[in-house]
C-alpha positions as CSV (number, residue, x, y, z in Angstrom):
1,M,29.3,74.9,130.9
2,S,25.9,75.3,132.3
3,A,23.5,72.4,132.9
4,S,21.3,73.6,130.0
5,A,24.2,74.0,127.5
6,E,24.6,71.5,124.7
7,P,27.7,69.2,125.0
8,L,30.6,70.2,122.9
9,S,30.5,68.3,119.6
10,D,33.5,67.2,117.6
11,D,32.5,69.5,114.7
12,A,32.5,72.4,117.1
13,V,36.0,71.8,118.4
14,P,37.9,74.0,115.9
15,A,35.8,77.1,116.8
16,W,36.1,76.1,120.5
17,L,39.9,76.2,120.1
18,R,39.9,79.6,118.4
19,E,37.8,81.1,121.2
20,R,40.4,80.0,123.7
21,G,43.4,81.0,121.7
22,V,44.7,77.4,121.4
23,P,46.6,76.9,118.2
24,G,45.6,73.3,117.8
25,I,45.8,69.9,119.3
26,V,48.7,67.5,119.7
27,D,47.5,64.2,121.1
28,L,50.1,62.0,122.6
29,H,47.8,59.0,123.2
30,V,46.3,57.9,119.9
31,H,46.4,54.4,118.6
32,F,46.8,53.2,115.0
33,M,47.7,49.5,114.8
34,P,47.9,46.8,112.2
35,D,44.3,45.9,111.4
36,R,44.3,42.4,112.9
37,V,45.7,43.8,116.1
38,Q,43.2,46.6,116.1
39,Q,40.3,44.2,115.6
40,K,41.4,42.1,118.6
41,V,41.6,45.2,120.7
42,W,38.1,46.2,119.7
43,D,36.9,42.6,120.3
44,F,38.2,42.9,123.9
45,F,36.3,46.2,124.5
46,D,33.2,44.8,122.9
47,R,33.1,42.2,125.7
48,V,33.5,44.8,128.5
49,G,30.4,45.0,130.5
50,G,29.8,41.2,130.9
51,S,31.7,41.2,134.2
52,G,29.7,44.0,135.7
53,A,31.8,46.9,134.3
54,P,30.0,49.6,132.3
55,E,29.7,48.8,128.6
56,W,32.4,50.3,126.3
57,P,31.0,51.0,122.9
58,I,33.8,52.0,120.4
59,R,33.1,55.5,119.2
60,Y,35.4,55.6,116.2
61,R,35.4,52.3,114.5
62,G,36.5,52.7,110.9
63,T,39.4,52.4,108.5
64,D,42.7,54.1,109.1
65,E,42.0,56.7,106.5
66,E,38.5,57.4,108.0
67,R,40.0,57.9,111.4
68,V,42.8,60.1,110.1
69,E,40.2,62.4,108.5
70,Q,38.2,62.4,111.7
71,L,41.2,63.7,113.7
72,R,41.9,66.4,111.1
73,R,38.3,67.7,111.2
74,I,38.4,67.9,115.0
75,G,41.6,70.0,114.9
76,V,44.2,67.5,115.8
77,T,47.3,68.6,114.0
78,R,49.7,65.9,115.3
79,Y,49.0,62.5,116.8
80,T,50.8,59.3,117.9
81,T,50.2,55.8,116.5
82,L,50.8,53.9,119.7
83,S,51.1,50.1,119.6
84,Y,52.5,47.8,122.4
85,A,53.9,44.4,122.3
86,H,52.7,41.6,124.6
87,R,55.0,38.8,123.5
88,P,58.5,38.3,122.2
89,G,59.2,39.0,118.5
90,M,56.2,41.3,118.1
91,A,57.7,44.8,118.7
92,Q,59.7,45.0,115.5
93,W,56.7,44.1,113.4
94,L,54.6,46.8,115.1
95,N,57.4,49.3,114.7
96,D,57.6,48.6,111.0
97,Y,53.9,49.3,110.6
98,A,54.2,52.5,112.6
99,A,57.2,53.7,110.5
100,E,55.3,53.1,107.3
101,F,52.2,54.8,108.7
102,A,54.1,57.9,109.7
103,A,55.8,58.0,106.3
104,A,52.4,58.0,104.6
105,H,50.7,60.5,107.0
106,P,52.5,63.7,107.7
107,D,50.4,64.5,110.8
108,A,51.4,61.2,112.5
109,I,54.2,61.3,115.1
110,G,56.7,58.5,114.6
111,S,55.9,56.0,117.3
112,A,57.4,52.7,118.5
113,T,57.5,50.1,121.3
114,F,59.8,47.5,122.7
115,Y,59.5,44.4,124.9
116,P,61.8,42.6,127.4
117,E,63.7,40.3,125.1
118,A,67.4,40.1,124.1
119,E,66.8,42.3,121.1
120,A,65.0,45.1,123.0
121,G,68.0,47.5,122.8
122,S,68.5,47.0,119.0
123,V,64.7,47.3,118.4
124,A,64.7,50.7,120.2
125,A,67.8,51.8,118.3
126,R,66.3,50.8,114.9
127,A,63.1,52.6,115.7
128,L,64.9,55.8,116.7
129,A,67.0,55.6,113.5
130,R,63.8,55.4,111.4
131,G,62.4,58.5,113.1
132,A,60.5,57.3,116.1
133,Q,59.8,60.3,118.4
134,V,57.7,58.6,121.1
135,F,57.4,55.1,122.5
136,K,54.6,53.2,124.2
137,I,55.0,50.6,126.9
138,H,52.0,48.8,128.4
139,V,53.0,47.1,131.7
140,Q,49.6,45.6,132.3
141,V,49.0,44.1,128.9
142,G,52.6,43.1,128.4
143,D,52.7,41.5,131.8
144,F,56.3,42.5,132.5
145,S,58.3,44.6,134.9
146,P,59.7,47.9,133.7
147,L,62.7,47.0,135.7
148,D,63.4,43.8,133.7
149,P,67.2,43.8,133.0
150,L,66.4,42.9,129.4
151,L,65.0,46.5,129.0
152,T,68.0,48.3,130.4
153,E,69.7,49.0,127.0
154,A,66.4,50.1,125.5
155,W,65.7,52.6,128.3
156,E,69.2,54.0,128.0
157,R,68.9,54.5,124.2
158,V,65.5,56.1,124.5
159,A,66.6,58.3,127.4
160,A,69.7,59.4,125.5
161,A,67.5,60.4,122.5
162,G,65.1,62.4,124.7
163,A,62.1,60.5,123.3
164,P,59.2,60.5,125.7
165,V,57.7,57.1,126.7
166,V,53.9,56.9,127.2
167,I,53.7,54.2,129.9
168,H,50.6,52.5,131.1
169,C,51.7,51.4,134.5
170,G,48.8,52.2,136.9
171,N,46.6,49.6,138.6
172,G,43.6,50.5,136.5
173,P,41.4,49.4,135.0
174,H,42.8,46.2,136.3
175,R,45.8,45.5,138.6
176,G,48.6,43.6,136.9
177,R,51.5,41.7,138.4
178,F,53.9,44.6,137.7
179,T,51.6,47.6,137.8
180,G,51.7,50.4,140.4
181,I,53.9,53.3,141.4
182,A,56.8,51.5,143.1
183,P,58.5,50.0,140.0
184,V,58.0,53.3,138.1
185,R,59.6,55.3,140.9
186,E,62.6,53.0,140.8
187,L,62.8,53.2,137.0
188,V,63.1,57.0,137.1
189,E,65.7,56.8,139.8
190,R,67.7,54.4,137.7
191,H,67.2,56.6,134.5
192,P,66.7,60.1,135.7
193,S,66.9,61.6,132.1
194,L,64.2,59.2,130.9
195,V,61.1,61.2,129.9
196,L,58.0,59.3,131.1
197,V,54.4,60.3,130.3
198,I,52.1,58.4,132.7
199,A,49.1,57.2,130.8
200,H,45.7,57.8,132.2
201,A,47.5,59.9,134.9
202,G,48.2,56.6,136.7
203,L,44.5,55.8,137.5
204,P,43.3,55.0,140.1
205,D,46.4,56.2,142.0
206,Y,46.0,59.8,140.7
207,L,47.6,61.5,143.7
208,G,50.5,59.2,143.9
209,F,51.5,59.6,140.3
210,A,50.9,63.3,140.5
211,E,53.4,63.5,143.4
212,L,55.9,61.5,141.3
213,A,55.5,64.0,138.5
214,R,56.0,66.8,141.0
215,Q,59.2,65.2,142.3
216,H,60.8,64.3,139.0
217,P,61.4,66.9,136.3
218,N,61.1,64.3,133.5
219,V,57.8,62.7,134.6
220,Y,54.5,63.9,133.1
221,L,50.9,62.9,133.2
222,D,48.6,62.4,130.3
223,T,44.9,63.1,130.5
224,T,43.6,59.9,128.8
225,M,40.0,59.3,129.9
226,V,40.7,61.2,133.2
227,G,37.6,62.8,134.6
228,T,35.3,61.6,131.8
229,A,31.8,60.4,132.6
230,Y,32.9,56.8,131.9
231,T,36.0,56.9,134.1
232,E,34.3,58.7,136.9
233,R,32.1,55.5,137.3
234,I,35.1,53.2,137.7
235,A,37.9,55.4,139.0
236,P,36.6,58.8,140.2
237,L,39.0,61.7,140.8
238,P,39.8,62.3,144.5
239,P,38.8,65.5,146.2
240,G,41.2,68.4,145.5
241,Y,42.7,66.7,142.4
242,V,42.1,69.7,140.2
243,E,44.2,71.9,142.6
244,V,46.9,69.3,142.5
245,I,47.0,69.4,138.7
246,R,47.0,73.2,138.8
247,D,50.1,73.2,141.0
248,L,51.9,70.8,138.7
249,G,52.1,73.5,136.0
250,S,53.3,72.4,132.6
251,K,53.6,68.7,133.5
252,V,50.3,67.6,131.9
253,V,49.7,66.6,128.3
254,L,46.6,65.7,126.3
255,G,45.9,62.0,125.7
256,T,42.6,60.6,124.6
257,D,42.9,56.9,123.6
258,F,41.3,57.6,120.2
259,P,39.8,55.7,118.5
260,S,38.8,53.2,121.3
261,I,36.8,55.5,123.5
262,P,33.1,55.2,124.5
263,Y,32.2,58.9,124.0
264,P,32.9,61.7,121.6
265,Y,36.5,63.0,121.4
266,A,35.2,66.4,122.4
267,H,34.1,65.1,125.7
268,Q,37.7,64.9,127.0
269,L,38.3,68.5,125.9
270,E,35.2,69.7,127.6
271,V,36.1,67.9,130.9
272,L,39.6,69.6,130.9
273,D,38.0,73.0,130.2
274,G,35.5,72.3,133.0
275,W,38.3,72.1,135.5
276,G,38.5,75.9,135.3
277,L,42.3,76.2,135.1
278,G,42.1,78.7,132.3
279,D,42.9,79.1,128.6
280,R,46.7,79.3,129.1
281,W,46.7,76.0,130.9
282,L,44.6,74.4,128.2
283,A,47.0,75.7,125.5
284,D,49.9,74.2,127.4
285,V,48.1,70.8,127.7
286,L,46.8,70.6,124.2
287,W,49.7,72.3,122.3
288,H,52.8,73.8,123.9
289,T,53.8,71.0,126.3
290,P,53.5,68.0,124.0
291,R,55.2,70.0,121.2
292,R,58.1,70.8,123.6
293,L,58.4,67.1,124.6
294,L,58.6,66.1,121.0
295,G,61.0,68.9,120.1
296,L,58.7,70.2,117.4
297,P,59.5,73.6,115.8
298,G,58.1,76.6,117.5
299,S,57.6,74.8,120.8
300,V,57.7,76.8,124.0
301,S,60.4,75.9,126.5
């Protein structure tokens, strides 16, 4: 895009997709949560900026139905409803909400979570039985190690089902007690068939997590906020990163963090297009690779 061109708008995305031969958008990093949880998340982001970080104005604050319609207008044909537990006894409640949401919204991908507690294995098993196709784990917010023995059965069940796990495990935007690449590397060595999608491409350790994805066939990166104007202020991409992403081939999937993003949805798409990796690469990221991970009909192997 030239410096004089207008930024891509959400309304213009469907035409933008058609011009590039991309059938549609499958977004693996979208959040729909019980309202009281969602409001607490937004309250947190409303306070960002007071500690010197850039302000984080929520772009898509509205009801569930309003946000579902916004995604449809943009051209998002399938989306996750990621929630994550941060204390014992919470995961099942979140999973019940997600299952009911997916039953009421055909575009929603059945989503679930689990937490290190004695019931973690059964929580994961019940979610899978109710149709969960993808899981979310947030190491930083949950403040637990992905290697916690209480998670072993859950990891085994999810791996056996082939369900991808979107895992926020990087040291950004803030380092946690258990974040970083080392425990994730050990996790994939313990469970090599486990499909992991590294949220935010592991920011700020972009190169380390890209190398992990290169080494392990079942590790992928999601694009959530990567390279956007906001994230470039707090965790800029290292030199040569686009070439690293190009060499990964079909190991990258779209994620956006909708609705809790401080810019238009279209901005993330425009950033990816601006990397200059071509329409075929975009089609893989936005459509073919996430559909393949989810086992959706017509996916390209």
